[in-house]
N, C-alpha and C positions, 0 to 999 in steps of 0.2 A: 813501279806500279804497286798499289796497295795489294793485300792479300785477297780481296774480292775478286770474283771472276769478271771477264770482260764486259758482259751486259749489266751485271749488278753495278759495276763502276760507272757505265754510262747512264744508268737510270738515276743514280743518287749523288753523283759528284757535285751538281749544283746544289741540291738541297743540303748536303753536308757543309757546304761553304756558307750556310745561313743567309741566303739573300733576303732583301726587304720583305717584311710583313708575313713571313713563313712561305713564301711562294716556292713552288717546286722547281722553277726554273729562274735563272738570272733574267732580270728585267732587260727590256730593250732600252738602252740609254742612247738617245739621239742627239744629246748635246755635243757641239763641236768644241767648245772651250770649257775650262773648268776654273772657278774662281776661289780664292784664298783670302781669309781675313787678314793674314799677316804676309807681307812681301817676302819676308824671310822663308816662309814655308815654300812659296812658288819657286824661289831661288834654289832651295834645297831639292825640290823635285827635278828641276832642270839639271842639276849637278849630279843626280843620282844618289844623294844622300838620304832621301826620304822617298818613301813609296807614295805615289799618287799619280794624277793625270793632269796634263797640261793642255794638250791640243790632240783631237782624235785622229789626226793624220798619223800620229805615231803610236798611240795607245788609247783604247777605249774600254770601259768596264765589261760590255757585252762581249766584245771581241776577246778581251783577256779570258773571259770564262771558257770561250771556245778554245782558246790556246791551252788552257789548263787540261781540257779533255784530251786534246791531241797529245800533249806531253805525257799524260797518263797512259793513254793507248800505246805510244811509242816507247814507253819506259825511258823517256829521256830526261834532260836537266832543264829543258825550256823550249818553248816554240813561239815562232812569230807567224801570224796569219797575213794573208794577202788577198787581193781582189780576186785573183785567178791563180791557178796552177802555174801558167806561164810567168805571171808576175813574181811568184815565189821562186821559180827557177832563175829568171833574170835578176833578181835581187841578189843571189849568191854570186853571180857573175860580177854584178856591179860593185858589190861590197868588197870582193876578195881578189879580184883580177886586175892587172894593168898592162899597159902596152908592153909587148914582146913576152908576156907570159904565156905558157903553153898548156893545153888541155889535151888529154887522151880521153876519147869518147868511144862508147859503143857505136858501131855502124847501123845497129838495129835500133832506131830511134823513132819516137813520135814525130811526125813531119813538122809540126811547128817548132819543136826543140832543134831539129836539124836547120830549119830556117834561121832560128835565132843564132846558133853556132856560126852559120854562114856570115850573119851580120857582124859578129865578134871578130871573125877574120878580117873583114873590111876595116875594123877599127885597130887592127895590130895585135890581135891575140892569136897565136898559132893554135890549130886543131888538127889532130891526127885521129881518123877514124880507124878502128880496128874490130875484129871479130871477138867479141867480149865473152864468148862461151868458153874461152881458154885464157887464163890469166898470163900465160906465157906471151900471148899476142900484145897485151897491155905492157908487159915488162919491155919487150923489144921496142916499143914506141916511145919509151920515156927519154926525155932529154934532160940537161942541166936546168932548162928553164920550165920544165913541167911543174905546175902548181896544183893541178886538180885533175881527178878522174871522175868521169860520169857514166853511170850505167843505169839501166832500168831492171827491175826484177824479172818481169815477163815482158818481152817486147811486143809492141803494137805495130803491125797486126800478124805477124808470122809466128809469134809466141816463143822466140828463142829465149832461153834462160841463162843469164850471164853467170860466169863462174864466181859467184859472190863471195864465198869465203876465201878463195885464192886471191881475188882482187883486193879484198879487205886486208888481208895479210901483207901483200905486197905494198899497199899504201901505208900501212903502219911501219913497215920496215924502212920506207923511204921518207917518211914524214909528210905525206901528201894528203891533201883535203879529199876524202872520198865521199862523193854525192851519189846516193842511191834514190832514184825515183821509185817509190813504193806504191804508186797510184793503182797499178792493176792487181796487186795483192791486197793492199790495205794492211794496217797492222793487226788486223784480226788473223790473216793468214801468215803474216811474216813481219818481223821486227829487224830492220837493217842493223840495229845495234848488235845484234848476235854475231854479225860477220865483221864488226869493227868499223862501220861506217861513221863518218864525221856527221853528216847530215842526212836525214831521211825527208824526202819531198813527197808531199801529196797534193794532187788536185782534189780538193774537197768537194768539187762539183761532181765527182763521180760517186764511188761506193759510200763515202762518208755521208754525203747528203742523201743519196739514194734514189730520189725522186724527180731528179731533173728540174729542180725548182729554185736553185740558187747557185751562183757562181762563187768560188773560193779556192784558196791554196794555202799551203802550210809549209814551213821548214822547221824541223826539229833538230837541235843539237842533241846527239846521242850520249855525249858526256864521256867519250872515249879518246878525244883528240887532245894533245897537249899544246895548248895555245901559247905557252911560254916560249916555245921553240918556233913559232910562226913568225915570219919576218914582215908580214903585211899589216899587223894590228896597228892602228894609229895610237901614237903615244898619249894623246889626250884621254883615251879610254882606259889606259892602265892604271892611271893614279887613283881612280875613284871606284873601280870594279874589281872583284876577285878574279883571279886568272882563269878559273873554269867558266866565267861569263863573258870573257872578252869576245869570243866568236859571236854570241848572241847579241851583245851590245853594239857590235860593228855592224851585224846584220840589220838590227832594229833602226840604227841611226843612218847608215849609209844606204842600206838596201831598201828600207820602208820609208823613213822620214824624207830622205833626199830624193829617192826614185818615185815615191808617191803612189805605189799601188796598194791603197788603203781598202781594206774590206769594210763594207758598210755594216752597222749593227744589226740591221733588219736581216741582212744575208747571214750573218753570224748566227743569229737566233734560229733561223730556219735550218741551217746546217747542224747546229747542236741538237735540235729535235731529231733530225735524220739519224745521228749517231746512236740513238737509243735502240734502234732495230738493226744496227750494222751486222752484227753477228748472225741474227736470224735471217736476215736477207741473203748474206754471203752463203750460209749453208744451203738454202733452198736454190739460189742461183748456181752454185757449184754442183749440186746434185743434178739439176737440169742439164748443165753443159756437159757432165760425164755422159748422161744418157744421149744427149743429142750428138756429141762427137762419135760415140759408139754407132749410132744409127747412121750417120752421114758416111762413116768410113766403110759402110757395107753397101753403098749405093753405086751402081755401074756408071752413072753419069758424073760421079765425083772422083777426081783424080788425085786430090790431095786434101787431107784434114790436119790441121795443126792445132793441137791442145796438149799440154804438158801431162795431162792424165792418161793419155794413150801410151801403151808400152812402146809403140813405134816411135814416139817423139825421141829426137836425139839427146835432149836433156831430161828424159822422164826420171832418172835416177836422181839428179840433184834436186829436182822439183820435190820428189817424194821425200827427200832427206831434209830440205830446209823449210818447206811450206806446209801449214796444216792441211790444205786443200790445194790442188793445181789451178785454182782460179776459175772464173766465169767468162774469161774471154777466149775466143777461138776464131779460127778462119778456115775456109775451105775454098777449093777451086774446082769449077766445072771442066769438063772436057772441053777443048778449044773450039769444038763445033757449036757450042751453046754460048748465047749471049747472057753475061752475068746481069746486065741491066734489065733485060726482058725477064729473067728468072726472079729478080728481086720484085718487080712490078706485079708478078703473079701470086706473091705471098700475101696473105690476108691478116695475120696477127702480127707478124714481124713488121716493125716500123722502120721505114727508110729514113734513117737519121744519122747524124754524125757524132753523137754523144755516146758514152758507154757508162756503165754502172748504175743504169735506171732499173726501175722495178720491172718495166717492160723490155721485152727483147727487141734490141735494135740492131739493124743490119746496114751494111753499106759496101757497095763496090768500090774498092779503095783506089784503083789506078786512075779512074776519071774524076775522082773527088779529092779526098784529103791528101793524097800523095801525087796528084798531078803535077803540081809546080816542080817537084824533084826531077822530073823527066824519066824516060824509059831506062836509060843507062843507070842512073842511081837506084832506081826500083828494082832492077835486076840484081844489083850488087846487095840489095837488102833482102833478097829472096822473095820479092814480091811479084807473083805471076800478074799478067795484065788482066786475067779474069778472076782475081782473088776477091772473095767476099768476107768481110769481117762480121763477127756477131759478138755482140754483148748480151749474154743470156740472162733473161729476167727470171721472175718468179712465178710465171704462169703454170697452169697445170700441164705437166710434161706430155701427156696424151694429146692435148690440144696443140702443142707446139709441134710434135712429130706429125700429126695429122695434116698441119699447114704445109711442112715441108714436103710431105708425101704427095699432096695434091699439086703442088707446084712442080715437083720432079716429073709427075705422071705427064704434065702438059709438055714436057721436053720431047716426049715420043721415044 
């Protein structure tokens, strides 16, 4: 990343790239295909010998401008953007795994990620789930066929924090691809490169965009993995690409071009605008989450509050050491005598919604919704109580948020 601060970079990165007509932002290029006067130039673009665009499923000027932003934020060597965060994660699996390969994954995963891994198992990829709060558990699960380790920074919804530096060191020692889902922290709070991650994955739909207005996802190569020692790179990509770019070219060709999860230029533009206030929004949301977690932890009807900012959190120390702030995601559980769904219906400001990372505070009772398909047994293994409520804390005035929870708690009796 350049010497400018996070927000300064976000505000000026497009302008300094000198977009058309002196515009402050990169234009929205909606063209699907790109023409060349000389057939030789088009061939050179296809072969990677010349920069340019050929077909927007694989690369687009507006999307590329967003990719440049993400790369700068993550301090990586390059990024590839996708239609959603799930498409980004799926592209890694599609591009770098084959039948009989093995993944070690955190057992504390976003529900759709767990579902995707179950699909991979049906396709012949082995998956072992472990408690990733201790790198020793990851080490114990490794096999000769292990190819990749997958963790999240702060788990959704119980907020377990993975042993990120321990896992990163282990992957470096064993030559394994280390994938860190950075969605809940965002690169403003944490850069996975700092712990030796191969790839940092973000659902841009969340804190990057920030307003719940566009879907998107990204994968950033952090520039620390030695692709010359990776046995899965296609031979055809090695001849025309520098070794440090082998991972990115395979991700773009096999994971984006072939898999087809292309981000639209309109969504890319909306997400790029959202990044300009990422740091400001994260600071306010984190402040609110700290205050709300403290408030809820003092309520008699609340039996559990999960937020890495609380000293009672099992990974409070590692969160303080690695993250700029402990994040704006939290969860809490009411006493079993109380109905979580009824409680949520009594809130006036908090929106019942499945998203997170919005400017508005969003809440959801997780067992009957986003984790319903996993079943009670798997939810229990993930530390999810049946009455657990997840909150993505927004930027409202904190007194109004606390007032809303106070009135809903009062109705419990």
